[in-house]
N, CA, C and O atoms as CSV, one atom per row, in Angstrom:
chain,resi,resn,atom,element,x,y,z
A,1,MET,N,N,122.331,95.411,109.981
A,1,MET,CA,C,122.242,96.553,108.813
A,1,MET,C,C,122.037,95.778,107.520
A,1,MET,O,O,121.195,96.095,106.680
A,2,LEU,N,N,122.901,94.696,107.412
A,2,LEU,CA,C,122.749,93.880,106.345
A,2,LEU,C,C,121.384,92.903,106.524
A,2,LEU,O,O,120.845,92.653,105.446
A,3,ARG,N,N,120.908,92.465,107.396
A,3,ARG,CA,C,119.684,91.796,107.463
A,3,ARG,C,C,118.520,92.762,107.042
A,3,ARG,O,O,117.512,92.349,106.469
A,4,PHE,N,N,118.700,93.877,107.317
A,4,PHE,CA,C,117.547,94.826,107.061
A,4,PHE,C,C,117.612,94.938,105.361
A,4,PHE,O,O,116.612,94.654,104.702
A,5,ILE,N,N,118.572,95.271,104.870
A,5,ILE,CA,C,118.811,95.453,103.350
A,5,ILE,C,C,118.189,94.161,102.686
A,5,ILE,O,O,117.377,94.196,101.761
A,6,THR,N,N,118.687,93.002,103.292
A,6,THR,CA,C,118.409,91.580,102.641
A,6,THR,C,C,116.907,91.283,102.825
A,6,THR,O,O,116.278,90.651,101.976
A,7,GLN,N,N,116.335,91.769,103.983
A,7,GLN,CA,C,114.714,91.665,104.081
A,7,GLN,C,C,113.881,92.556,103.148
A,7,GLN,O,O,112.793,92.195,102.699
A,8,VAL,N,N,114.530,93.902,102.844
A,8,VAL,CA,C,114.041,94.754,101.775
A,8,VAL,C,C,113.951,94.146,100.516
A,8,VAL,O,O,112.918,94.053,99.853
A,9,PHE,N,N,115.280,93.655,100.144
A,9,PHE,CA,C,115.175,92.894,98.976
A,9,PHE,C,C,114.347,91.759,98.261
A,9,PHE,O,O,113.908,91.631,97.118
A,10,LYS,N,N,114.308,90.805,99.671
A,10,LYS,CA,C,113.632,89.767,99.669
A,10,LYS,C,C,112.077,90.169,99.376
A,10,LYS,O,O,111.437,89.507,98.558
A,11,GLY,N,N,111.546,91.158,99.995
A,11,GLY,CA,C,110.289,91.976,99.714
A,11,GLY,C,C,109.927,92.316,97.881
A,11,GLY,O,O,108.899,92.143,97.226
A,12,MET,N,N,110.891,92.698,97.613
A,12,MET,CA,C,110.837,93.130,96.083
A,12,MET,C,C,110.800,91.918,95.052
A,12,MET,O,O,111.556,90.948,95.005
A,13,ASP,N,N,109.728,92.231,94.246
A,13,ASP,CA,C,109.752,91.104,93.135
A,13,ASP,C,C,110.690,91.670,92.112
A,13,ASP,O,O,110.902,92.859,91.872
A,14,GLY,N,N,111.317,90.394,91.440
A,14,GLY,CA,C,111.974,90.629,90.298
A,14,GLY,C,C,113.603,91.158,90.707
A,14,GLY,O,O,114.435,91.285,89.809
A,15,VAL,N,N,113.879,91.387,91.868
A,15,VAL,CA,C,114.964,91.731,92.402
A,15,VAL,C,C,116.214,90.747,92.085
A,15,VAL,O,O,117.340,91.227,91.952
A,16,SER,N,N,115.992,89.433,91.977
A,16,SER,CA,C,117.056,88.306,91.573
A,16,SER,C,C,117.640,88.779,90.260
A,16,SER,O,O,118.845,88.530,90.246
A,17,ILE,N,N,117.302,89.260,89.356
A,17,ILE,CA,C,117.698,89.644,87.972
A,17,ILE,C,C,118.727,90.512,88.119
A,17,ILE,O,O,119.702,90.167,87.452
A,18,TYR,N,N,118.904,91.685,88.850
A,18,TYR,CA,C,119.977,92.380,88.980
A,18,TYR,C,C,121.372,91.856,89.175
A,18,TYR,O,O,122.343,92.337,88.593
A,19,PRO,N,N,121.428,90.922,89.956
A,19,PRO,CA,C,122.797,90.270,90.172
A,19,PRO,C,C,123.098,89.786,88.729
A,19,PRO,O,O,124.113,90.175,88.151
A,20,ILE,N,N,122.414,89.129,88.279
A,20,ILE,CA,C,122.834,88.460,86.814
A,20,ILE,C,C,123.029,89.473,85.741
A,20,ILE,O,O,123.862,89.281,84.855
A,21,ILE,N,N,122.199,90.678,85.792
A,21,ILE,CA,C,122.499,91.674,84.753
A,21,ILE,C,C,123.843,92.300,85.231
A,21,ILE,O,O,124.568,92.742,84.340
A,22,SER,N,N,124.295,92.400,86.591
A,22,SER,CA,C,125.498,92.860,86.904
A,22,SER,C,C,126.744,92.121,86.282
A,22,SER,O,O,127.619,92.656,85.602
A,23,LEU,N,N,126.657,90.679,86.670
A,23,LEU,CA,C,127.728,89.807,86.067
A,23,LEU,C,C,127.791,89.717,84.343
A,23,LEU,O,O,128.816,89.554,83.681
A,24,LEU,N,N,126.605,89.847,83.901
A,24,LEU,CA,C,126.607,89.988,82.358
A,24,LEU,C,C,127.351,91.080,81.871
A,24,LEU,O,O,128.119,90.894,80.927
A,25,ILE,N,N,127.219,92.296,82.428
A,25,ILE,CA,C,127.964,93.849,82.158
A,25,ILE,C,C,129.463,93.330,82.160
A,25,ILE,O,O,130.169,93.350,81.152
A,26,PHE,N,N,129.919,92.811,83.536
A,26,PHE,CA,C,131.060,92.648,84.089
A,26,PHE,C,C,131.783,92.026,82.932
A,26,PHE,O,O,132.689,92.575,82.305
A,27,VAL,N,N,131.155,90.471,82.638
A,27,VAL,CA,C,131.948,89.713,81.858
A,27,VAL,C,C,131.791,90.302,80.223
A,27,VAL,O,O,132.814,90.150,79.556
A,28,ILE,N,N,130.925,90.784,79.698
A,28,ILE,CA,C,131.146,91.515,78.490
A,28,ILE,C,C,132.068,92.675,78.186
A,28,ILE,O,O,132.667,92.927,77.140
A,29,PHE,N,N,132.042,93.438,79.543
A,29,PHE,CA,C,133.247,94.551,79.512
A,29,PHE,C,C,134.474,93.908,79.530
A,29,PHE,O,O,135.325,94.347,78.756
A,30,PHE,N,N,134.830,92.729,80.416
A,30,PHE,CA,C,135.774,92.128,80.421
A,30,PHE,C,C,136.486,91.342,79.220
A,30,PHE,O,O,137.694,91.305,78.986
A,31,ILE,N,N,135.387,90.688,78.476
A,31,ILE,CA,C,135.864,90.101,77.056
A,31,ILE,C,C,136.281,91.103,76.340
A,31,ILE,O,O,137.355,91.027,75.744
A,32,THR,N,N,135.508,92.193,76.284
A,32,THR,CA,C,135.798,93.440,75.207
A,32,THR,C,C,137.080,93.952,75.534
A,32,THR,O,O,137.717,94.208,74.512
A,33,VAL,N,N,137.733,94.211,76.655
A,33,VAL,CA,C,138.795,94.742,76.995
A,33,VAL,C,C,139.944,93.686,76.382
A,33,VAL,O,O,140.947,94.042,75.762
A,34,LEU,N,N,139.599,92.419,76.670
A,34,LEU,CA,C,140.683,91.287,76.399
A,34,LEU,C,C,140.765,91.358,75.321
A,34,LEU,O,O,141.922,91.519,74.933
A,35,LEU,N,N,139.685,91.291,74.233
A,35,LEU,CA,C,139.892,91.329,72.952
A,35,LEU,C,C,140.506,92.521,72.157
A,35,LEU,O,O,141.064,92.327,71.077
A,36,TYR,N,N,140.406,93.599,72.643
A,36,TYR,CA,C,141.153,94.968,72.378
A,36,TYR,C,C,142.383,94.969,72.553
A,36,TYR,O,O,143.074,95.667,71.811
A,37,VAL,N,N,143.035,94.117,73.672
A,37,VAL,CA,C,144.279,94.357,73.834
A,37,VAL,C,C,144.890,93.123,73.206
A,37,VAL,O,O,146.092,93.316,73.021
A,38,LEU,N,N,144.467,91.849,72.787
A,38,LEU,CA,C,144.987,90.830,72.030
A,38,LEU,C,C,145.084,91.439,70.773
A,38,LEU,O,O,145.989,90.993,70.069
A,39,LYS,N,N,144.321,92.442,70.243
A,39,LYS,CA,C,144.329,92.843,68.860
A,39,LYS,C,C,144.935,93.835,68.619
A,39,LYS,O,O,144.702,94.440,67.573
A,40,MET,N,N,145.840,94.262,69.476
A,40,MET,CA,C,146.648,95.560,69.694
A,40,MET,C,C,147.924,95.236,68.880
A,40,MET,O,O,148.374,94.102,69.041
A,41,LYS,N,N,148.552,96.034,68.060
A,41,LYS,CA,C,149.737,95.904,67.383
A,41,LYS,C,C,150.934,96.079,68.214
A,41,LYS,O,O,150.806,96.822,69.187
A,42,LYS,N,N,151.973,95.578,68.026
A,42,LYS,CA,C,153.103,95.459,68.788
A,42,LYS,C,C,153.610,96.747,69.002
A,42,LYS,O,O,153.931,97.170,70.113
A,43,ARG,N,N,153.708,97.558,67.651
A,43,ARG,CA,C,154.149,99.127,67.676
A,43,ARG,C,C,153.338,99.677,68.609
A,43,ARG,O,O,153.908,100.242,69.542
A,44,GLU,N,N,152.006,99.655,68.598
A,44,GLU,CA,C,151.065,100.548,69.425
A,44,GLU,C,C,151.290,100.183,70.981
A,44,GLU,O,O,151.290,101.122,71.777
A,45,ILE,N,N,151.443,99.139,71.358
A,45,ILE,CA,C,151.884,98.604,72.899
A,45,ILE,C,C,153.426,99.444,73.160
A,45,ILE,O,O,153.594,100.040,74.224
A,46,ASP,N,N,154.330,99.429,72.271
A,46,ASP,CA,C,155.548,99.926,72.479
A,46,ASP,C,C,155.612,101.417,72.592
A,46,ASP,O,O,156.427,102.016,73.294
A,47,GLU,N,N,154.589,102.031,71.767
A,47,GLU,CA,C,154.546,103.428,72.205
A,47,GLU,C,C,153.740,103.831,73.382
A,47,GLU,O,O,154.003,104.835,74.045
A,48,LEU,N,N,152.709,102.994,73.640
A,48,LEU,CA,C,152.077,103.256,74.926
A,48,LEU,C,C,153.104,102.930,76.054
A,48,LEU,O,O,153.095,103.659,77.046
A,49,SER,N,N,153.825,102.086,75.997
A,49,SER,CA,C,154.841,101.691,77.117
A,49,SER,C,C,155.675,102.483,77.328
A,49,SER,O,O,156.239,102.538,78.421
A,50,GLN,N,N,156.011,103.457,76.120
A,50,GLN,CA,C,157.247,104.498,76.471
A,50,GLN,C,C,156.674,105.865,76.793
A,50,GLN,O,O,157.368,106.876,76.678
A,51,ILE,N,N,155.419,105.902,77.193
A,51,ILE,CA,C,154.750,107.127,77.737
A,51,ILE,C,C,155.325,107.757,78.832
A,51,ILE,O,O,155.774,108.902,78.792
A,52,PRO,N,N,155.321,106.921,79.969
A,52,PRO,CA,C,156.118,107.608,81.341
A,52,PRO,C,C,157.357,108.067,81.072
A,52,PRO,O,O,157.662,109.214,81.399
A,53,PHE,N,N,158.221,107.255,80.455
A,53,PHE,CA,C,159.748,107.788,79.997
A,53,PHE,C,C,159.545,109.403,79.382
A,53,PHE,O,O,160.037,110.422,79.867
A,54,GLU,N,N,158.733,109.306,78.259
A,54,GLU,CA,C,158.596,110.644,77.530
A,54,GLU,C,C,158.185,111.905,78.620
A,54,GLU,O,O,158.615,113.058,78.672
A,55,LEU,N,N,157.328,111.306,79.337
A,55,LEU,CA,C,156.703,112.358,80.365
A,55,LEU,C,C,157.979,112.993,81.233
A,55,LEU,O,O,158.278,114.184,81.318
A,56,ASP,N,N,158.646,111.849,81.855
A,56,ASP,CA,C,159.871,112.097,82.667
A,56,ASP,C,C,160.720,113.237,81.993
A,56,ASP,O,O,160.977,114.329,82.501
A,57,GLU,N,N,161.111,112.777,80.741
A,57,GLU,CA,C,162.156,113.463,79.957
A,57,GLU,C,C,161.830,114.818,79.861
A,57,GLU,O,O,162.681,115.697,79.991
A,58,GLN,N,N,160.254,115.116,79.566
A,58,GLN,CA,C,159.774,116.308,79.281
A,58,GLN,C,C,159.833,117.197,80.603
A,58,GLN,O,O,160.223,118.364,80.570
A,59,GLU,N,N,159.455,116.616,81.663
A,59,GLU,CA,C,159.449,117.090,82.889
A,59,GLU,C,C,160.864,117.735,83.373
A,59,GLU,O,O,160.984,118.841,83.901
A,60,LEU,N,N,161.915,116.811,83.083
A,60,LEU,CA,C,163.366,117.295,83.315
A,60,LEU,C,C,163.718,118.122,82.525
A,60,LEU,O,O,164.473,118.939,83.051
A,61,GLN,N,N,163.501,118.326,81.350
A,61,GLN,CA,C,163.708,119.278,80.662
A,61,GLN,C,C,163.320,120.644,80.794
A,61,GLN,O,O,163.985,121.649,80.541
A,62,ASN,N,N,162.020,120.535,81.275
A,62,ASN,CA,C,161.371,121.776,81.700
A,62,ASN,C,C,161.859,122.484,83.083
A,62,ASN,O,O,161.761,123.684,83.342
A,63,LYS,N,N,162.380,121.515,83.871
A,63,LYS,CA,C,163.249,121.705,85.210
A,63,LYS,C,C,164.410,122.469,84.955
A,63,LYS,O,O,164.758,123.397,85.684
A,64,VAL,N,N,165.114,122.053,83.786
A,64,VAL,CA,C,166.454,122.382,83.420
A,64,VAL,C,C,166.149,123.946,82.906
A,64,VAL,O,O,166.754,124.943,83.300
A,65,THR,N,N,165.135,123.913,81.995
A,65,THR,CA,C,165.164,125.444,81.259
A,65,THR,C,C,164.688,126.538,82.256
A,65,THR,O,O,165.062,127.707,82.159
A,66,THR,N,N,163.732,126.035,83.342
A,66,THR,CA,C,163.465,127.004,84.324
A,66,THR,C,C,164.687,127.515,85.010
A,66,THR,O,O,164.985,128.697,85.182
A,67,SER,N,N,165.494,126.223,85.458
A,67,SER,CA,C,166.477,126.839,86.352
A,67,SER,C,C,167.564,127.505,85.554
A,67,SER,O,O,168.328,128.231,86.190
A,68,ASN,N,N,167.729,127.390,84.417
A,68,ASN,CA,C,168.675,128.235,83.765
A,68,ASN,C,C,168.031,129.702,83.749
A,68,ASN,O,O,168.827,130.641,83.768
A,69,ASN,N,N,166.854,129.941,83.720
A,69,ASN,CA,C,166.207,131.382,83.506
A,69,ASN,C,C,166.518,132.106,84.775
A,69,ASN,O,O,166.146,133.269,84.929
């Protein structure tokens, strides 16, 4: 199966550009995310890190209020 796909791609002109484009898109995306994370403020990181705990507390409160009714 892989040989069939490779032979099809060998017959196409300009197909060698696609891996290069894919790599460039990945590298640009990775660098963008890395820069975004590095420029985040400490306060924002702390707020985001507390989200799972806040959601757990809200679910616990909802369970307590529904069980009391």
